C-alpha positions in Angstrom: 112.5 111.3 105.8 110.2 112.4 108.7 109.6 110.0 111.5 106.1 109.3 110.5 105.5 107.0 107.5 102.7 105.0 105.9 103.4 101.5 104.6 101.5 100.8 101.4 99.1 97.8 101.2 99.9 96.3 97.8 98.0 93.2 96.6 99.8 92.2 93.4 102.8 93.6 91.5 104.9 92.9 88.4 108.3 94.2 89.5 110.5 93.8 92.5 110.2 96.0 94.4 106.8 97.3 93.2 106.9 100.9 92.1 104.3 101.9 94.7 106.5 100.6 97.6 107.8 103.1 100.2 111.5 103.9 100.0 113.1 104.4 103.4 116.5 106.1 103.3 118.9 104.7 106.0 121.2 107.8 105.9 121.7 109.1 109.5 125.4 108.8 110.3 124.9 109.3 114.0 128.5 108.6 115.0 130.4 109.8 111.9 133.2 111.4 113.9 134.3 108.1 115.3 133.0 105.9 112.5 133.3 107.8 109.2 131.7 106.0 106.2 130.5 106.5 102.7 128.2 103.5 102.9 124.7 104.0 101.5 121.6 102.0 102.2 117.8 102.2 101.7 114.8 99.9 102.0 111.7 99.5 99.9 108.8 98.4 102.2 105.3 97.3 101.7 102.7 94.8 103.0 100.1 92.5 101.5 97.9 92.1 104.5 99.5 89.0 105.9 103.1 89.5 104.6 105.6 92.2 105.2 108.2 92.9 102.5 111.6 94.5 103.2 113.8 95.0 100.1 117.2 96.4 101.1 119.8 97.9 98.8 123.4 98.6 100.1 126.4 100.2 98.6 129.6 99.8 100.5 133.4 99.4 100.0 133.7 96.0 101.6 131.2 93.2 102.2 131.4 90.4 104.8 129.2 87.3 105.3 131.0 84.9 107.7 127.9 84.0 109.8 126.3 81.0 108.1 123.4 80.2 110.4 120.3 81.9 111.7 120.3 83.6 115.1 124.0 84.1 114.9 125.9 87.4 115.4 125.0 88.8 112.0 125.8 92.4 113.0 129.5 91.5 112.8 128.9 91.0 109.0 127.5 93.5 106.4 124.1 93.7 108.1 120.8 95.4 107.7 118.3 95.6 110.5 114.6 96.5 111.2 113.4 97.0 114.7 109.6 97.4 115.4 107.5 97.9 118.4 103.7 97.4 118.4 103.2 98.3 122.1 105.1 99.4 125.2 105.9 95.8 126.2 108.9 95.6 123.9 110.1 95.4 120.4 111.2 92.9 117.7 114.7 93.2 116.3 115.2 91.6 112.9 118.8 91.6 111.7 120.1 90.0 108.5 123.5 89.7 106.9 124.2 90.0 103.1 123.5 86.3 102.5 120.2 86.4 104.3 121.0 84.8 107.6 118.5 86.2 110.1 118.6 87.0 113.8 115.2 87.8 115.3 114.1 88.3 118.9 111.5 90.1 121.0 112.9 92.0 124.0 112.2 94.9 126.4 115.7 96.3 125.9 119.1 95.1 124.8 119.5 92.7 127.7 116.0 92.6 129.3 113.3 90.0 128.6 115.0 88.6 125.5 113.2 85.9 123.7 114.8 84.6 120.5 112.6 83.5 117.6 112.2 79.7 117.4 113.3 77.8 114.4 109.9 77.5 112.9 109.5 81.3 112.9 112.9 81.8 111.3 112.1 79.2 108.7 108.9 81.1 107.8 110.9 84.1 106.7 111.8 83.9 103.0 114.9 85.5 101.7 116.4 86.4 98.4 120.1 87.6 98.5 121.9 88.9 95.5 125.2 87.5 96.9 123.8 84.0 97.3 123.5 82.0 100.5 127.0 80.7 101.1 129.3 82.4 103.8 132.4 84.2 102.6 135.2 86.3 104.2 135.5 90.0 104.0 136.2 91.2 100.5 135.9 94.3 98.3 132.4 94.9 97.2 131.5 94.7 93.5 129.0 97.5 94.0 125.4 97.3 95.3 124.1 94.2 97.0 120.4 93.5 97.7 118.5 91.5 100.3 114.8 90.9 100.1 112.8 89.5 103.1 109.3 88.3 103.1 108.1 88.1 106.7 104.7 86.5 107.5 102.4 88.0 110.1 102.9 84.9 112.3 106.6 85.6 112.6 105.8 88.3 115.1 105.5 85.5 117.6 104.7 87.4 120.8 101.5 88.8 119.2 98.5 87.3 117.6 97.6 89.7 114.8 94.9 89.0 112.2 96.4 91.4 109.6 98.9 94.1 109.1 96.1 96.4 107.8 95.6 99.4 110.1 98.4 98.5 112.6 100.3 101.3 114.1 103.8 100.9 115.4 107.2 102.5 116.0 110.3 101.4 114.2 113.8 102.1 113.0 116.0 100.8 110.1 119.7 100.3 110.4 122.9 99.4 108.4 126.0 98.2 110.2 129.1 96.1 109.9 130.9 95.8 113.2 133.9 93.8 111.8 134.3 95.4 108.4 137.5 97.4 107.8 135.5 100.6 108.2 132.8 99.9 110.8 129.7 102.0 110.5 126.3 102.4 112.1 123.6 104.1 110.0 119.9 104.5 110.8 116.7 105.9 109.4 115.8 107.9 112.5 118.6 109.8 114.3 119.9 108.3 117.6 121.3 110.8 120.2 123.7 108.6 122.2 127.5 109.0 122.7 128.3 105.5 121.3 126.5 103.3 118.8 123.4 101.7 120.2 120.5 100.5 118.0 118.5 99.1 121.0 117.0 102.5 121.8 113.2 102.4 121.1 112.8 106.0 122.3 114.3 107.0 119.0 112.0 104.9 116.8 109.8 106.7 114.3 106.0 106.3 113.9 104.7 104.0 111.1 101.3 103.0 110.1 100.2 100.1 107.8 97.7 101.2 105.2 94.3 99.5 105.1 93.3 100.3 101.5 95.0 98.2 98.9 96.8 99.3 95.8 95.9 96.8 93.1 98.0 95.7 90.1 96.8 93.3 87.4 100.1 91.4 87.3 101.0 88.4 89.4 103.4 88.8 92.3 107.1 88.0 92.3 108.2 84.7 93.6 110.4 84.3 96.7 112.5 81.2 96.8 
């Protein structure tokens, strides 16, 4: 997929994800020589004005979810990630393991000006995980696992946005699993570095949030 995408503005829907959602393939195996993998991942993405929806689907041989609290080292587990920058001051990194434990921060770079999301922000992010919410050790995967995140506008705590409508940003999507039997590091947009490094905003792609809504007569799905 080219590095310029438009995020649909969907008001109501009757399926999860809605058929009008944007499908983002996370299929760049940037370091395949050192970390070969047949893992597959994609994300359906849309917004409703004040909420951002990320619905990840992952197929991999092994799955791990040992981190059982928010703002933990979820990248060690089976993990999906979304990094987004609204300006040149920094970017948000949102990382979640397969049971929906989330790490979120705003930072200038991997180690520069790092501000972790406070508990109230993390609590505002609703999650639905097909593998449940209880931690478990690494095991063979039964097939595809899914994780849906509902992220309110206020969760982007460094900014004070009134709506997602019309916003322009730069972003990247990732799939990793640092401590899986076969570690892997996939991305939406390619990353040209010698070793795995997701904290490289120069490789983000352009995204824009649509302003005109797509309407559906059915009521929306419910997040728990």
